[in-house]
C-alpha positions as CSV (number, residue, x, y, z in Angstrom):
1,X,-9.9,-113.7,14.5
2,X,-10.5,-110.9,11.9
3,X,-8.4,-107.9,11.7
4,X,-7.1,-105.3,9.5
5,X,-3.8,-105.5,9.6
6,X,-0.8,-102.5,7.9
7,X,2.1,-104.7,6.1
8,X,4.4,-102.1,4.8
9,X,4.3,-98.7,3.7
10,X,0.3,-97.9,1.7
11,X,-0.3,-101.7,2.2
12,X,-3.4,-102.4,4.2
13,X,-4.5,-106.7,5.0
14,X,-7.2,-108.3,6.1
15,X,-5.8,-111.3,8.2
16,X,-6.4,-113.6,10.9
17,X,-4.6,-112.9,14.3
18,X,-4.8,-114.4,18.3
19,X,-7.9,-113.7,19.8
20,X,-7.2,-111.3,22.3
21,X,-7.1,-112.4,26.0
22,X,-7.6,-110.2,29.5
23,X,-4.8,-109.4,30.5
24,X,-5.5,-107.0,33.6
25,X,-7.8,-107.2,36.4
26,X,-8.8,-104.0,35.0
27,X,-9.0,-104.7,31.4
28,X,-12.0,-105.9,29.4
29,X,-13.0,-107.4,26.2
30,X,-15.1,-105.6,23.4
31,X,-16.3,-107.5,20.6
32,X,-16.4,-104.6,17.7
33,X,-19.7,-103.5,16.4
34,X,-18.0,-100.2,14.7
35,X,-14.7,-98.4,13.7
36,X,-13.6,-95.6,11.5
37,X,-10.7,-94.9,9.5
38,X,-8.4,-91.4,11.2
39,X,-6.2,-89.6,9.8
40,X,-3.7,-89.7,12.8
41,X,-3.4,-93.0,10.6
42,X,-1.8,-91.9,7.5
43,X,0.9,-91.2,8.5
44,X,1.2,-95.1,9.6
45,X,0.4,-95.6,6.1
46,X,3.0,-94.1,4.8
47,X,5.3,-96.0,7.0
48,X,6.6,-93.0,8.6
49,X,7.1,-94.7,12.1
50,X,9.6,-97.2,12.4
51,X,8.5,-98.9,14.7
52,X,5.3,-99.9,12.8
53,X,6.4,-103.3,11.9
54,X,3.8,-105.8,9.9
55,X,0.8,-107.1,11.5
56,X,0.1,-104.2,14.1
57,X,-4.0,-103.9,14.2
58,X,-4.7,-100.7,13.1
59,X,-7.2,-98.4,14.5
60,X,-8.2,-95.5,17.0
61,X,-11.8,-95.4,16.8
62,X,-14.4,-98.0,17.7
63,X,-17.5,-99.3,19.4
64,X,-18.5,-102.2,20.3
65,X,-20.0,-105.1,23.4
66,X,-18.2,-106.1,26.6
67,X,-18.1,-109.7,26.5
68,X,-15.7,-110.5,29.1
69,X,-14.3,-108.0,32.2
70,X,-12.1,-108.6,34.5
71,X,-12.5,-108.6,38.7
72,X,-11.3,-105.5,38.9
73,X,-13.9,-103.6,36.8
74,X,-16.7,-102.1,38.5
75,X,-18.5,-99.5,35.2
76,X,-19.1,-102.5,32.9
77,X,-20.8,-106.3,32.7
78,X,-20.8,-108.4,29.7
79,X,-23.4,-107.3,27.4
80,X,-22.6,-103.1,27.5
81,X,-22.4,-100.8,25.1
82,X,-19.6,-99.3,25.1
83,X,-18.2,-96.4,22.9
84,X,-13.8,-96.4,24.0
85,X,-11.7,-93.5,24.0
86,X,-8.7,-93.3,22.1
87,X,-6.0,-92.5,24.7
88,X,-4.9,-95.2,27.1
89,X,-5.1,-93.7,30.7
90,X,-4.7,-95.6,33.9
91,X,-6.4,-92.8,35.7
92,X,-3.9,-92.4,39.3
93,X,-0.8,-90.8,37.7
94,X,-0.8,-87.4,38.4
95,X,-1.7,-86.3,34.8
96,X,-4.6,-88.6,35.2
97,X,-5.8,-87.5,38.3
98,X,-6.4,-83.1,36.5
99,X,-8.5,-84.8,33.6
100,X,-5.2,-84.4,30.9
101,X,-5.5,-88.2,30.6
102,X,-3.3,-88.2,26.3
103,X,-0.2,-86.9,28.8
104,X,-0.7,-90.1,31.0
105,X,2.4,-91.3,32.1
106,X,1.9,-95.3,32.1
107,X,-0.1,-95.6,29.6
108,X,2.3,-95.8,26.8
109,X,4.9,-98.5,28.9
110,X,7.5,-98.6,27.0
111,X,10.1,-96.6,28.0
112,X,12.7,-97.7,25.5
113,X,10.9,-96.2,22.7
114,X,11.1,-92.7,24.3
115,X,12.0,-90.1,22.0
116,X,15.2,-88.1,22.9
117,X,15.0,-85.0,20.9
118,X,11.7,-84.6,22.9
119,X,12.1,-86.5,26.5
120,X,8.6,-87.9,26.3
121,X,7.1,-91.3,25.4
122,X,3.7,-90.8,23.7
123,X,0.4,-91.5,26.1
124,X,-1.4,-95.0,25.0
125,X,-3.4,-95.3,22.1
126,X,-5.2,-97.7,20.5
127,X,-3.5,-98.8,17.3
128,X,-0.5,-96.9,17.2
129,X,3.3,-98.9,17.3
130,X,5.3,-100.2,20.2
131,X,6.0,-96.1,21.1
132,X,2.6,-95.6,22.0
133,X,1.9,-98.4,24.1
134,X,1.1,-101.2,21.5
135,X,-2.4,-101.6,21.6
136,X,-4.3,-103.6,18.7
137,X,-6.3,-101.0,17.4
138,X,-10.1,-101.5,16.9
139,X,-10.5,-102.9,12.9
140,X,-10.7,-106.1,14.4
141,X,-13.5,-108.4,15.4
142,X,-12.7,-108.4,18.9
143,X,-10.2,-105.6,20.9
144,X,-8.7,-106.0,24.6
145,X,-9.1,-102.4,26.6
146,X,-7.5,-101.9,29.3
147,X,-7.8,-99.8,32.5
148,X,-12.0,-100.0,30.6
149,X,-13.6,-98.3,34.2
150,X,-11.1,-95.2,33.1
151,X,-11.8,-95.5,28.4
152,X,-14.2,-97.2,27.8
153,X,-18.1,-95.4,28.2
154,X,-22.1,-97.1,27.3
155,X,-23.7,-95.4,24.9
156,X,-27.3,-94.3,26.3
157,X,-29.6,-96.0,24.5
158,X,-31.1,-92.9,22.7
159,X,-27.5,-92.5,21.1
160,X,-27.2,-94.8,18.1
161,X,-23.9,-96.6,16.6
162,X,-23.1,-94.5,14.1
163,X,-23.4,-91.3,16.5
164,X,-21.6,-92.8,18.8
165,X,-18.5,-93.4,17.4
166,X,-17.3,-90.6,17.4
167,X,-17.0,-89.7,20.6
168,X,-13.8,-92.0,20.8
169,X,-11.8,-89.6,18.9
170,X,-13.0,-87.6,17.1
171,X,-16.3,-85.0,18.5
172,X,-13.2,-85.0,22.3
173,X,-10.7,-83.9,20.4
174,X,-13.2,-81.2,18.5
175,X,-13.6,-79.9,21.7
176,X,-11.2,-80.2,23.8
177,X,-9.9,-77.6,20.4
178,X,-12.5,-75.3,21.5
179,X,-11.5,-75.7,25.4
180,X,-7.8,-75.0,24.6
181,X,-9.1,-71.9,23.0
182,X,-10.9,-71.2,25.4
183,X,-14.2,-69.7,23.4
184,X,-16.4,-67.2,24.3
185,X,-19.7,-66.6,24.1
186,X,-19.3,-63.8,20.8
187,X,-16.2,-65.1,20.0
188,X,-15.2,-65.2,16.1
189,X,-13.6,-68.7,15.6
190,X,-11.7,-69.5,12.6
191,X,-10.7,-73.2,11.6
192,X,-8.1,-74.1,9.4
193,X,-9.6,-78.3,7.8
194,X,-13.4,-79.3,7.3
195,X,-12.6,-83.0,7.9
196,X,-14.0,-84.6,10.7
197,X,-12.4,-83.1,13.7
198,X,-12.5,-80.3,11.7
199,X,-17.1,-80.0,11.7
200,X,-16.8,-81.4,15.4
201,X,-14.4,-78.3,16.1
202,X,-16.0,-76.0,14.7
203,X,-19.6,-77.6,16.5
204,X,-18.2,-76.8,19.5
205,X,-17.5,-73.8,19.1
206,X,-20.5,-72.9,18.9
207,X,-22.5,-74.3,21.5
208,X,-19.6,-72.5,23.8
209,X,-21.1,-69.2,22.0
210,X,-18.8,-68.5,19.6
211,X,-20.9,-65.3,17.9
212,X,-19.0,-66.4,14.3
213,X,-17.1,-70.3,13.0
214,X,-16.2,-69.6,9.3
215,X,-13.8,-72.7,8.6
216,X,-11.0,-73.1,5.8
217,X,-11.1,-75.9,3.3
218,X,-10.9,-76.7,-0.4
219,X,-13.2,-79.3,-1.0
220,X,-16.8,-78.3,-1.6
221,X,-18.8,-81.0,-0.2
222,X,-16.7,-81.2,3.6
223,X,-17.3,-76.9,3.1
224,X,-21.0,-77.9,2.9
225,X,-21.2,-80.2,5.7
226,X,-19.6,-77.8,8.0
227,X,-22.5,-75.3,6.7
228,X,-25.2,-77.3,7.3
229,X,-24.0,-79.4,10.8
230,X,-21.8,-76.9,12.0
231,X,-23.9,-73.6,11.9
232,X,-20.6,-72.2,10.3
233,X,-19.3,-70.2,7.5
234,X,-16.6,-71.9,5.0
235,X,-14.0,-70.1,3.2
236,X,-12.2,-71.9,-0.1
237,X,-9.2,-70.7,0.0
238,X,-8.8,-72.0,-3.2
239,X,-10.9,-68.8,-4.9
240,X,-10.4,-66.7,-1.6
241,X,-8.0,-64.3,0.2
242,X,-8.3,-65.8,3.7
243,X,-6.4,-63.7,5.1
244,X,-8.7,-60.8,3.9
245,X,-11.7,-62.6,4.9
246,X,-10.9,-63.4,8.1
247,X,-10.5,-59.6,9.2
248,X,-13.6,-58.3,7.2
249,X,-15.1,-60.5,9.1
250,X,-13.9,-60.4,12.6
251,X,-14.4,-56.1,12.4
252,X,-10.7,-55.3,11.5
253,X,-8.8,-57.6,13.7
254,X,-8.3,-60.9,13.0
255,X,-10.1,-63.8,15.1
256,X,-10.1,-64.6,18.3
257,X,-9.1,-68.2,18.6
258,X,-7.9,-69.9,15.4
259,X,-7.4,-73.7,15.3
260,X,-6.3,-76.1,13.2
261,X,-7.3,-78.9,12.5
262,X,-5.8,-80.4,9.4
263,X,-2.5,-82.4,8.5
264,X,1.0,-81.5,8.5
265,X,2.2,-82.5,5.1
266,X,6.2,-82.9,5.0
267,X,8.4,-81.2,2.1
268,X,11.7,-79.7,2.8
269,X,13.1,-76.8,1.9
270,X,16.6,-75.5,0.0
271,X,18.5,-75.8,2.6
272,X,17.0,-78.5,4.0
273,X,17.5,-81.0,0.8
274,X,21.1,-79.4,1.3
275,X,21.9,-80.7,4.9
276,X,19.4,-83.8,4.8
277,X,17.2,-82.4,7.5
278,X,13.5,-83.8,7.9
279,X,11.4,-81.0,8.8
280,X,7.4,-80.6,8.6
281,X,6.4,-76.6,7.5
282,X,3.0,-76.3,8.7
283,X,1.2,-73.3,6.1
284,X,-1.8,-73.7,7.5
285,X,-0.3,-72.6,11.3
286,X,1.7,-70.1,9.5
287,X,-1.5,-68.7,7.8
288,X,-3.9,-69.4,12.1
289,X,-0.3,-67.9,14.1
290,X,-0.5,-64.1,11.2
291,X,-4.4,-64.2,10.9
292,X,-5.2,-64.4,14.6
293,X,-5.8,-60.7,16.3
294,X,-3.0,-59.8,19.0
295,X,-3.7,-61.3,22.3
296,X,-5.4,-64.3,21.0
297,X,-5.4,-68.2,20.7
298,X,-3.9,-70.6,18.2
299,X,-4.8,-73.8,18.3
300,X,-2.8,-77.6,16.3
301,X,-4.4,-80.4,16.8
302,X,-2.7,-83.6,15.5
303,X,0.6,-84.2,15.2
304,X,3.9,-83.0,13.1
305,X,7.1,-85.8,13.6
306,X,9.7,-83.7,12.7
307,X,11.2,-80.5,13.3
308,X,9.3,-76.6,11.7
309,X,11.7,-73.8,10.0
310,X,10.1,-70.6,8.5
311,X,7.9,-70.7,11.8
312,X,6.7,-67.0,12.5
313,X,7.7,-67.1,16.1
314,X,8.3,-63.4,15.4
315,X,4.2,-62.8,15.1
316,X,3.7,-65.0,17.9
317,X,5.6,-63.0,20.3
318,X,4.8,-59.3,17.9
319,X,1.1,-60.4,19.1
320,X,1.3,-62.0,22.2
321,X,-0.6,-64.8,21.1
322,X,-0.9,-68.0,23.5
323,X,-0.3,-71.5,21.8
324,X,-1.3,-74.5,22.4
325,X,-1.4,-78.1,21.2
326,X,-2.6,-81.6,21.5
327,X,-1.6,-84.6,19.3
328,X,-5.3,-86.4,20.6
329,X,-7.9,-85.9,23.8
330,X,-8.6,-86.5,26.7
331,X,-11.1,-89.2,28.1
332,X,-13.4,-86.3,30.4
333,X,-15.7,-85.0,27.6
334,X,-17.0,-88.2,26.6
335,X,-19.4,-87.9,29.4
336,X,-20.4,-85.1,28.4
337,X,-20.3,-85.7,25.1
338,X,-23.0,-88.4,25.1
339,X,-25.0,-86.8,26.4
340,X,-25.4,-83.9,24.3
341,X,-25.4,-86.9,21.4
342,X,-28.9,-88.0,23.5
343,X,-30.1,-84.4,23.6
344,X,-29.3,-84.5,20.0
345,X,-27.4,-81.5,20.7
346,X,-24.5,-83.2,18.7
347,X,-25.1,-84.9,15.6
348,X,-22.3,-86.7,14.1
349,X,-23.2,-90.0,12.1
350,X,-23.0,-87.6,8.9
351,X,-19.1,-88.6,9.0
352,X,-19.8,-91.9,8.6
353,X,-19.9,-90.8,4.8
354,X,-18.9,-94.5,3.6
355,X,-20.3,-97.9,5.5
356,X,-17.7,-101.2,4.5
357,X,-18.1,-104.3,6.0
358,X,-14.1,-105.3,7.6
359,X,-12.9,-107.0,4.2
360,X,-13.1,-103.8,2.3
361,X,-10.8,-102.2,5.0
362,X,-8.1,-101.7,2.0
363,X,-10.9,-99.4,-0.5
364,X,-11.9,-98.1,2.1
365,X,-8.9,-95.8,4.0
366,X,-7.7,-95.7,0.2
367,X,-10.7,-94.1,-0.4
368,X,-10.4,-92.2,3.0
369,X,-6.8,-91.3,1.8
370,X,-7.6,-89.8,-1.5
371,X,-10.9,-87.5,-0.2
372,X,-12.3,-89.9,-3.1
373,X,-15.9,-89.9,-3.7
374,X,-16.8,-87.0,-0.8
375,X,-15.4,-89.8,2.0
376,X,-14.9,-87.9,5.4
377,X,-14.5,-91.9,7.3
378,X,-15.2,-94.8,6.6
379,X,-16.2,-97.0,8.9
380,X,-16.2,-100.5,9.1
381,X,-18.6,-103.5,10.3
382,X,-17.2,-106.7,11.3
């Protein structure tokens, strides 16, 4: 079969790879109908993960049709149209039983790849290298889906492919952000980043009753999307004093909840260059910490793979802030989000700004990485 594979830093190619096979009685094989680019792939494309190998198949977010099932699969039959959650989770460990599928102990099975500095390995995820289970991703004609009764969800007939696709990762990540922020009716919520996750975080906050939702970014096309589809107010940080505007629009206190939904670009301070340390300096995180009201909540999405210096820890303690984070979503919200999609409460198809055949995968990722031609997400069809 054909699949979009990592070759080297900043280099992708569509190659012939072996067809997936059932390896466990709880597996299914899915014929892919749609797959989407994702921001979590960008560090991989840049060669920042030493465990990534040439030939690894990318693709975190995908949707397709079941073509084969293992004997222990109970929820799915051949022919079912399913969206597959990005997190690979067993459904039975201590974390899964509490609905924390992204923390599953059994999704990422390579114990040798445990990061000794963090004391754990990443949970399983599609399209990730060995540290996250080594599961081939959705940029392919077929995918093996382990623990299918836990992580694959039948799509209602009323929901089209381009809408349901984002129930795999972006929509549950946005909902989780609003949940971690404990967004309540009447809250003021600020979101840094107007990509797919940022827009869906804003929409989730609105659905949970937030009185005002403000999205901070610099890309005019994305800000217009956030206004139109998420009902958000928008701030272009190139021409706006963001901190002053957030205070003005929140009664002088600052937002109740601040969500950072942007990538964290690695930079190096003078001290770091002298000592050779690799760090991440998340400017958006620091801005969110300073902007949030006292006793508020700051939520950080995505991954900052290094150590952070120059972080405003004093502001966290002085303001009695709650700081929460997540690299990827849980699975428990996917059925609810599909139901909201079927009721037309949650629309996501506008995020698929570029639709391309799988053969054009390298060009789609170039558009996505550069945010060229108004690209929010490139969607591939095998």
